[in-house]
Structure formats: C-alpha cells, structure tokens
N, CA, C and O of each residue as an XYZ file, in Angstrom:
220
protein
N      25.709      1.161      5.398
C      25.335      2.320      6.212
C      23.832      2.355      6.438
O      23.081      1.597      5.824
N      23.403      3.242      7.324
C      21.975      3.306      7.662
C      21.153      3.856      6.501
O      19.972      3.536      6.368
N      21.776      4.685      5.657
C      21.052      5.241      4.516
C      20.615      4.143      3.563
O      19.495      4.166      3.051
N      21.504      3.176      3.324
C      21.152      2.071      2.431
C      19.992      1.274      3.010
O      19.075      0.881      2.288
N      20.037      1.038      4.314
C      18.945      0.324      4.960
C      17.624      1.070      4.783
O      16.599      0.470      4.457
N      17.662      2.376      4.999
C      16.449      3.189      4.863
C      15.895      3.130      3.452
O      14.687      2.993      3.261
N      16.768      3.233      2.467
C      16.276      3.208      1.086
C      15.731      1.830      0.726
O      14.775      1.707     -0.039
N      16.361      0.785      1.295
C      15.836     -0.576      1.089
C      14.426     -0.678      1.651
O      13.519     -1.200      1.002
N      14.256     -0.171      2.871
C      12.952     -0.239      3.547
C      11.905      0.529      2.763
O      10.792      0.038      2.576
N      12.242      1.730      2.301
C      11.245      2.522      1.579
C      10.925      1.894      0.223
O       9.800      2.002     -0.265
N      11.917      1.238     -0.381
C      11.657      0.535     -1.643
C      10.676     -0.613     -1.413
O       9.755     -0.823     -2.202
N      10.886     -1.349     -0.325
C       9.975     -2.446      0.031
C       8.574     -1.900      0.286
O       7.582     -2.468     -0.172
N       8.502     -0.779      1.030
C       7.201     -0.177      1.353
C       6.468      0.250      0.097
O       5.272     -0.007     -0.046
N       7.181      0.904     -0.822
C       6.491      1.363     -2.027
C       6.096      0.178     -2.900
O       5.099      0.240     -3.619
N       6.876     -0.906     -2.840
C       6.492     -2.133     -3.539
C       5.197     -2.691     -2.989
O       4.313     -3.113     -3.735
N       5.100     -2.685     -1.654
C       3.885     -3.170     -1.004
C       2.703     -2.282     -1.384
O       1.610     -2.773     -1.666
N       2.936     -0.973     -1.387
C       1.865     -0.031     -1.728
C       1.321     -0.313     -3.127
O       0.108     -0.345     -3.332
N       2.232     -0.520     -4.096
C       1.750     -0.759     -5.458
C       1.077     -2.118     -5.584
O       0.127     -2.275     -6.350
N       1.576     -3.116     -4.821
C       0.905     -4.425     -4.806
C      -0.519     -4.298     -4.282
O      -1.460     -4.838     -4.863
N      -0.662     -3.579     -3.179
C      -1.983     -3.406     -2.567
C      -2.907     -2.646     -3.513
O      -4.088     -2.970     -3.632
N      -2.361     -1.632     -4.184
C      -3.169     -0.856     -5.129
C      -3.652     -1.738     -6.275
O      -4.811     -1.665     -6.685
N      -2.752     -2.568     -6.783
C      -3.114     -3.478     -7.874
C      -4.168     -4.473     -7.399
O      -5.122     -4.771     -8.118
N      -3.987     -4.980     -6.185
C      -4.942     -5.922     -5.610
C      -6.319     -5.277     -5.477
O      -7.337     -5.894     -5.794
N      -6.341     -4.041     -5.010
C      -7.608     -3.334     -4.844
C      -8.306     -3.165     -6.193
O      -9.523     -3.316     -6.295
N      -7.520     -2.848     -7.228
C      -8.088     -2.694     -8.575
C      -8.695     -4.008     -9.047
O      -9.827     -4.045     -9.530
N      -7.914     -5.105     -8.899
C      -8.399     -6.418     -9.317
C      -9.683     -6.782     -8.583
O     -10.638     -7.277     -9.182
N      -9.690     -6.529     -7.281
C     -10.853     -6.890     -6.477
C     -12.084     -6.119     -6.922
O     -13.185     -6.667     -6.969
N     -11.897     -4.858     -7.244
C     -13.070     -4.075     -7.650
C     -13.598     -4.566     -8.989
O     -14.784     -4.424     -9.287
N     -12.707     -5.148     -9.798
C     -13.131     -5.713    -11.076
C     -13.951     -6.993    -10.876
O     -14.995     -7.175    -11.503
N     -13.471     -7.868    -10.003
C     -14.018     -9.223     -9.953
C     -15.024     -9.474     -8.843
O     -15.817    -10.411     -8.937
N     -15.011     -8.660     -7.795
C     -15.864     -8.991     -6.658
C     -16.989     -7.986     -6.482
O     -16.879     -6.817     -6.852
N     -18.063     -8.479     -5.910
C     -19.193     -7.632     -5.553
C     -19.458     -7.845     -4.071
O     -19.345     -8.964     -3.571
N     -19.807     -6.783     -3.374
C     -20.092     -6.906     -1.956
C     -18.840     -7.017     -1.102
O     -18.912     -7.447      0.049
N     -17.693     -6.636     -1.651
C     -16.480     -6.648     -0.839
C     -15.947     -5.230     -0.692
O     -14.738     -5.003     -0.659
N     -16.866     -4.291     -0.607
C     -16.491     -2.886     -0.482
C     -15.715     -2.639      0.801
O     -14.812     -1.804      0.837
N     -16.069     -3.371      1.860
C     -15.386     -3.196      3.144
C     -13.899     -3.493      3.005
O     -13.055     -2.763      3.524
N     -13.592     -4.577      2.298
C     -12.204     -4.955      2.081
C     -11.477     -3.855      1.314
O     -10.341     -3.505      1.633
N     -12.142     -3.321      0.308
C     -11.545     -2.255     -0.497
C     -11.264     -1.024      0.365
O     -10.211     -0.399      0.244
N     -12.214     -0.684      1.234
C     -12.044      0.460      2.122
C     -10.842      0.233      3.041
O     -10.036      1.136      3.268
N     -10.740     -0.989      3.564
C      -9.604     -1.313      4.431
C      -8.282     -1.163      3.692
O      -7.322     -0.604      4.222
N      -8.244     -1.665      2.467
C      -7.022     -1.560      1.667
C      -6.668     -0.102      1.405
O      -5.499      0.279      1.472
N      -7.669      0.706      1.107
C      -7.416      2.118      0.832
C      -6.925      2.837      2.081
O      -6.072      3.720      1.996
N      -7.463      2.460      3.249
C      -6.991      3.029      4.511
C      -5.529      2.672      4.732
O      -4.722      3.512      5.128
N      -5.203      1.404      4.468
C      -3.835      0.934      4.603
C      -2.897      1.721      3.696
O      -1.816      2.137      4.113
N      -3.323      1.918      2.459
C      -2.533      2.704      1.504
C      -2.272      4.111      2.029
O      -1.139      4.591      2.007
N      -3.327      4.764      2.501
C      -3.194      6.117      3.027
C      -2.224      6.165      4.198
O      -1.375      7.053      4.283
N      -2.363      5.189      5.107
C      -1.495      5.120      6.273
C      -0.034      5.024      5.862
O       0.824      5.737      6.380
N       0.227      4.122      4.917
C       1.605      3.906      4.478
C       2.153      5.131      3.769
O       3.325      5.474      3.926
N       1.302      5.796      2.986
C       1.740      6.999      2.283
C       2.115      8.099      3.269
O       3.134      8.770      3.105
N       1.276      8.280      4.305
C       1.572      9.330      5.266
C       2.817      8.992      6.075
O       3.598      9.882      6.411
N       3.010      7.705      6.391
C       4.223      7.281      7.095
C       5.454      7.547      6.241
O       6.472      8.024      6.742
N       5.360      7.235      4.945
C       6.494      7.435      4.047
C       6.858      8.911      3.930
O       8.038      9.259      3.969
N       5.876      9.770      3.790
C       6.168     11.187      3.627
C       6.625     11.814      4.941
O       7.335     12.820      4.945
N       6.211     11.208      6.060
C       6.610     11.734      7.367
C       8.089     11.446      7.656
O       8.792     12.276      8.232
N       8.545     10.265      7.248
C       9.915      9.875      7.572
C      10.944     10.632      6.755
O      12.145     10.412      6.916
C-alpha cells in the first residue's frame, strides 16, 4: 500500500539526515576552513526536516 511506501521513504530520509549530521560532526572535528561546507550541510538538514514535518 501507499502507506508502506511513505514510511519507507521517511525512514530513508531520516537515515540520510542522521548520516549528514554525523558527517558534519566529523568534519568539524577534523577540518579547518571548511565552514562553508558545514553551513551547506546544516541548510540541507533544515530543508529535509521542514519537508518531513510538512508531509
């Protein structure tokens, strides 16, 4: 049914969100001068969160 598809999609999305969050944490630990990348990742996270709560 469509409900199963939706829950699959949201599970994938939240998996991606946590991966990106972990990546951002790692990057802030190991890199210097990559603040732009971190900002982009945080924007992406926010976008996905708002999309998830909207649906």
